[in-house]
GUKOL-467692 format. One record per residue (C-alpha): residue in three letters; x, y, z; chain. Coordinates in nm, 2 decimals, always signed. Layout:
+------+--------+--------+--------+------+
| code |     c1 |     c2 |     c3 | unit |
+------+--------+--------+--------+------+
|  ALA |      X |      Y |      Z |    A |
...
+------+--------+--------+--------+------+
END
This chain:
+------+--------+--------+--------+------+
| code |     c1 |     c2 |     c3 | unit |
+------+--------+--------+--------+------+
|  MET | -10.94 |  +5.85 | +18.53 |    A |
|  TRP | -10.65 |  +5.59 | +18.61 |    A |
|  ASN | -10.73 |  +5.38 | +18.87 |    A |
|  GLU | -10.56 |  +5.37 | +19.21 |    A |
|  LYS | -10.31 |  +5.09 | +19.13 |    A |
|  GLU | -10.22 |  +5.33 | +18.81 |    A |
|  MET | -10.14 |  +5.62 | +19.03 |    A |
|  LEU |  -9.95 |  +5.42 | +19.28 |    A |
|  ASN |  -9.73 |  +5.30 | +18.98 |    A |
|  TYR |  -9.70 |  +5.64 | +18.83 |    A |
|  ILE |  -9.59 |  +5.79 | +19.16 |    A |
|  LYS |  -9.37 |  +5.48 | +19.28 |    A |
|  LYS |  -9.19 |  +5.51 | +18.94 |    A |
|  ASN |  -9.15 |  +5.93 | +18.95 |    A |
|  LEU |  -9.09 |  +5.99 | +19.33 |    A |
|  LYS |  -8.80 |  +5.87 | +19.55 |    A |
|  GLU |  -8.89 |  +5.61 | +19.79 |    A |
|  SER |  -8.94 |  +5.86 | +20.09 |    A |
|  ARG |  -9.13 |  +6.08 | +19.91 |    A |
|  PHE |  -9.37 |  +5.79 | +19.80 |    A |
|  LYS |  -9.40 |  +5.66 | +20.17 |    A |
|  HIS |  -9.48 |  +6.03 | +20.25 |    A |
|  SER |  -9.75 |  +6.03 | +19.97 |    A |
|  VAL |  -9.93 |  +5.74 | +20.07 |    A |
|  SER |  -9.94 |  +5.84 | +20.44 |    A |
|  VAL | -10.07 |  +6.18 | +20.35 |    A |
|  SER | -10.36 |  +6.01 | +20.16 |    A |
|  GLU | -10.42 |  +5.77 | +20.49 |    A |
|  THR | -10.41 |  +6.08 | +20.67 |    A |
|  ALA | -10.63 |  +6.29 | +20.42 |    A |
|  ILE | -10.91 |  +6.00 | +20.45 |    A |
|  GLU | -10.90 |  +6.00 | +20.82 |    A |
|  LEU | -10.97 |  +6.37 | +20.84 |    A |
|  ALA | -11.24 |  +6.32 | +20.50 |    A |
|  THR | -11.42 |  +6.07 | +20.75 |    A |
|  ILE | -11.43 |  +6.33 | +21.04 |    A |
|  TYR | -11.58 |  +6.61 | +20.80 |    A |
|  GLY | -11.79 |  +6.41 | +20.63 |    A |
|  GLN | -11.59 |  +6.47 | +20.28 |    A |
|  ASN | -11.55 |  +6.23 | +20.02 |    A |
|  ILE | -11.29 |  +5.98 | +20.09 |    A |
|  GLU | -11.23 |  +5.85 | +19.75 |    A |
|  LYS | -11.17 |  +6.22 | +19.63 |    A |
|  ALA | -10.94 |  +6.25 | +19.98 |    A |
|  ARG | -10.76 |  +5.93 | +19.89 |    A |
|  ILE | -10.71 |  +6.04 | +19.56 |    A |
|  ALA | -10.59 |  +6.39 | +19.62 |    A |
|  GLY | -10.35 |  +6.27 | +19.90 |    A |
|  LEU | -10.20 |  +5.99 | +19.66 |    A |
|  VAL | -10.12 |  +6.23 | +19.36 |    A |
|  HIS | -10.05 |  +6.56 | +19.55 |    A |
|  ASP |  -9.69 |  +6.56 | +19.53 |    A |
|  CYS |  -9.65 |  +6.32 | +19.19 |    A |
|  ALA |  -9.42 |  +6.63 | +19.03 |    A |
|  LYS |  -9.22 |  +6.68 | +19.36 |    A |
|  ASN |  -8.90 |  +6.51 | +19.21 |    A |
|  LEU |  -8.91 |  +6.70 | +18.90 |    A |
|  ALA |  -8.61 |  +6.93 | +18.84 |    A |
|  ASP |  -8.64 |  +7.32 | +18.84 |    A |
|  ASP |  -8.58 |  +7.34 | +18.51 |    A |
|  GLN |  -8.86 |  +7.07 | +18.43 |    A |
|  LEU |  -9.11 |  +7.23 | +18.66 |    A |
|  MET |  -9.06 |  +7.61 | +18.50 |    A |
|  LYS |  -9.06 |  +7.44 | +18.17 |    A |
|  MET |  -9.39 |  +7.25 | +18.19 |    A |
|  ALA |  -9.55 |  +7.55 | +18.36 |    A |
|  ILE |  -9.41 |  +7.77 | +18.07 |    A |
|  ASP |  -9.56 |  +7.53 | +17.81 |    A |
|  HIS |  -9.88 |  +7.54 | +17.96 |    A |
|  ARG |  -9.90 |  +7.92 | +17.92 |    A |
|  ILE |  -9.90 |  +7.96 | +18.30 |    A |
|  GLU |  -9.75 |  +8.30 | +18.40 |    A |
|  LEU |  -9.51 |  +8.27 | +18.70 |    A |
|  ASP |  -9.50 |  +8.50 | +19.00 |    A |
|  GLU |  -9.16 |  +8.64 | +19.13 |    A |
|  VAL |  -9.15 |  +8.38 | +19.40 |    A |
|  SER |  -9.22 |  +8.09 | +19.17 |    A |
|  LYS |  -8.95 |  +8.19 | +18.95 |    A |
|  GLN |  -8.71 |  +8.22 | +19.22 |    A |
|  SER |  -8.81 |  +7.90 | +19.38 |    A |
|  PRO |  -8.96 |  +7.67 | +19.13 |    A |
|  GLN |  -9.00 |  +7.38 | +19.38 |    A |
|  ILE |  -9.31 |  +7.58 | +19.53 |    A |
|  ILE |  -9.49 |  +7.53 | +19.20 |    A |
|  HIS |  -9.45 |  +7.12 | +19.20 |    A |
|  GLY |  -9.82 |  +7.12 | +19.33 |    A |
|  LEU |  -9.91 |  +7.34 | +19.02 |    A |
|  VAL |  -9.73 |  +7.14 | +18.78 |    A |
|  GLY |  -9.88 |  +6.81 | +18.97 |    A |
|  SER | -10.22 |  +6.91 | +18.91 |    A |
|  ILE | -10.13 |  +6.94 | +18.54 |    A |
|  ILE | -10.02 |  +6.57 | +18.55 |    A |
|  ALA | -10.28 |  +6.45 | +18.71 |    A |
|  ARG | -10.56 |  +6.63 | +18.45 |    A |
|  ASP | -10.36 |  +6.56 | +18.15 |    A |
|  ILE | -10.17 |  +6.22 | +18.23 |    A |
|  MET | -10.39 |  +6.06 | +18.51 |    A |
|  GLU | -10.71 |  +6.17 | +18.36 |    A |
|  ILE | -10.86 |  +6.33 | +18.68 |    A |
|  GLN | -11.12 |  +6.59 | +18.59 |    A |
|  ASP | -11.24 |  +6.67 | +18.91 |    A |
|  GLU | -11.16 |  +7.06 | +18.98 |    A |
|  ASP | -11.16 |  +7.01 | +19.36 |    A |
|  ILE | -10.90 |  +6.71 | +19.37 |    A |
|  LEU | -10.72 |  +6.92 | +19.12 |    A |
|  ASN | -10.71 |  +7.23 | +19.32 |    A |
|  SER | -10.60 |  +7.06 | +19.65 |    A |
|  ILE | -10.29 |  +6.91 | +19.43 |    A |
|  ARG | -10.25 |  +7.28 | +19.30 |    A |
|  TYR | -10.24 |  +7.44 | +19.65 |    A |
|  HIS | -10.14 |  +7.21 | +19.88 |    A |
|  THR |  -9.79 |  +7.39 | +19.93 |    A |
|  THR |  -9.92 |  +7.75 | +19.99 |    A |
|  GLY | -10.28 |  +7.75 | +20.06 |    A |
|  ARG | -10.51 |  +8.00 | +19.91 |    A |
|  LYS | -10.82 |  +8.22 | +20.00 |    A |
|  ASN | -11.13 |  +8.04 | +20.03 |    A |
|  MET | -11.00 |  +7.68 | +20.01 |    A |
|  SER | -11.25 |  +7.44 | +19.99 |    A |
|  ILE | -11.28 |  +7.15 | +20.26 |    A |
|  LEU | -11.06 |  +6.90 | +20.06 |    A |
|  GLU | -10.80 |  +7.16 | +20.00 |    A |
|  LYS | -10.77 |  +7.22 | +20.35 |    A |
|  ILE | -10.78 |  +6.86 | +20.43 |    A |
|  ILE | -10.47 |  +6.78 | +20.19 |    A |
|  PHE | -10.30 |  +7.11 | +20.30 |    A |
|  ILE | -10.30 |  +6.97 | +20.67 |    A |
|  SER | -10.26 |  +6.62 | +20.57 |    A |
|  ASP |  -9.93 |  +6.70 | +20.38 |    A |
|  TYR |  -9.83 |  +6.87 | +20.71 |    A |
|  ILE |  -9.94 |  +6.66 | +20.95 |    A |
|  GLU |  -9.89 |  +6.27 | +20.84 |    A |
|  PRO |  -9.71 |  +6.05 | +21.09 |    A |
|  LEU |  -9.39 |  +6.06 | +20.88 |    A |
|  ARG |  -9.36 |  +6.40 | +20.93 |    A |
|  THR |  -9.10 |  +6.48 | +21.23 |    A |
|  PHE |  -9.10 |  +6.83 | +21.34 |    A |
|  LYS |  -9.16 |  +7.02 | +21.69 |    A |
|  GLY |  -9.51 |  +7.10 | +21.72 |    A |
|  LYS |  -9.67 |  +6.85 | +21.48 |    A |
|  GLU |  -9.88 |  +6.67 | +21.75 |    A |
|  GLU | -10.05 |  +6.95 | +21.84 |    A |
|  VAL | -10.14 |  +7.05 | +21.50 |    A |
|  ARG | -10.21 |  +6.72 | +21.41 |    A |
|  SER | -10.45 |  +6.69 | +21.75 |    A |
|  LEU | -10.65 |  +7.03 | +21.64 |    A |
|  SER | -10.72 |  +6.91 | +21.30 |    A |
|  ARG | -10.92 |  +6.63 | +21.42 |    A |
|  VAL | -11.13 |  +6.93 | +21.61 |    A |
|  ASN | -11.13 |  +7.23 | +21.41 |    A |
|  LEU | -11.00 |  +7.21 | +21.07 |    A |
|  ASP | -10.95 |  +7.58 | +21.04 |    A |
|  VAL | -10.76 |  +7.65 | +21.35 |    A |
|  ALA | -10.53 |  +7.38 | +21.28 |    A |
|  VAL | -10.51 |  +7.51 | +20.89 |    A |
|  MET | -10.43 |  +7.87 | +21.06 |    A |
|  MET | -10.16 |  +7.74 | +21.27 |    A |
|  CYS | -10.00 |  +7.53 | +20.99 |    A |
|  LEU | -10.03 |  +7.84 | +20.80 |    A |
|  GLU |  -9.87 |  +8.08 | +21.03 |    A |
|  ASN |  -9.58 |  +7.81 | +21.16 |    A |
|  THR |  -9.49 |  +7.81 | +20.75 |    A |
|  ILE |  -9.48 |  +8.19 | +20.74 |    A |
|  LYS |  -9.24 |  +8.21 | +21.06 |    A |
|  TYR |  -9.08 |  +7.97 | +20.89 |    A |
|  VAL |  -9.01 |  +8.10 | +20.54 |    A |
|  ILE |  -8.92 |  +8.45 | +20.72 |    A |
|  SER |  -8.65 |  +8.26 | +20.94 |    A |
|  LYS |  -8.49 |  +8.14 | +20.62 |    A |
|  LYS |  -8.51 |  +8.51 | +20.47 |    A |
|  GLN |  -8.70 |  +8.33 | +20.18 |    A |
|  LEU |  -8.97 |  +8.52 | +19.95 |    A |
|  LEU |  -9.33 |  +8.44 | +20.13 |    A |
|  HIS |  -9.58 |  +8.32 | +19.83 |    A |
|  ILE |  -9.91 |  +8.58 | +19.83 |    A |
|  ASP | -10.15 |  +8.28 | +19.82 |    A |
|  THR | -10.01 |  +8.18 | +20.20 |    A |
|  VAL | -10.07 |  +8.53 | +20.32 |    A |
|  TYR | -10.39 |  +8.54 | +20.13 |    A |
|  ALA | -10.52 |  +8.20 | +20.29 |    A |
|  ARG | -10.43 |  +8.31 | +20.63 |    A |
|  ASN | -10.60 |  +8.64 | +20.61 |    A |
|  TYR | -10.89 |  +8.47 | +20.48 |    A |
|  LEU | -10.93 |  +8.25 | +20.74 |    A |
|  LEU | -10.86 |  +8.52 | +21.04 |    A |
|  SER | -11.14 |  +8.75 | +20.85 |    A |
|  GLU | -11.36 |  +8.44 | +20.83 |    A |
|  ASN | -11.29 |  +8.37 | +21.20 |    A |
|  SER | -11.33 |  +8.70 | +21.33 |    A |
|  ARG | -11.68 |  +8.77 | +21.10 |    A |
|  ARG | -11.81 |  +8.44 | +21.28 |    A |
|  LYS | -11.76 |  +8.58 | +21.61 |    A |
|  ASP | -11.92 |  +8.89 | +21.55 |    A |
|  GLU | -12.24 |  +8.72 | +21.47 |    A |
+------+--------+--------+--------+------+
END
């Protein structure tokens, strides 16, 4: 596996400056949350740093890379190829940066859509991407505060905000996002019943 300096050099070379700064900020936020939730700090640092490594690839490059790796794309991904930058990023992380840890790779792969039954690291990267300090949108601070107290509730709020936003833009909603929300809602309901 590449060392942190090599990863930094790769993302600095392949991302716009604002996206590079975002990636560093996501990594720092992920470290904070990993510390709070007793998770592996090094894995959080790497996943946060690398999560957007494919973000500045053109749509046709993203599609080609997915097809070259024999990945069957759903209709949402075909119509909105930028949604697969996490998927392609996980391929780059594995094949170029030699990251073999499945939890890190899944955290990169699903950081945009989420998915049902996410690991704690996946939730940390998902929420860190949403709340890192350089992000500016109404309601960010509420989710940020919540993420330090109850990760699942913060992820749920993030998913619901994302769903509302996508619907308001009249865009296709990725099914993994719906599955992620429904899974968390069911788990929360099940815990209350116990």
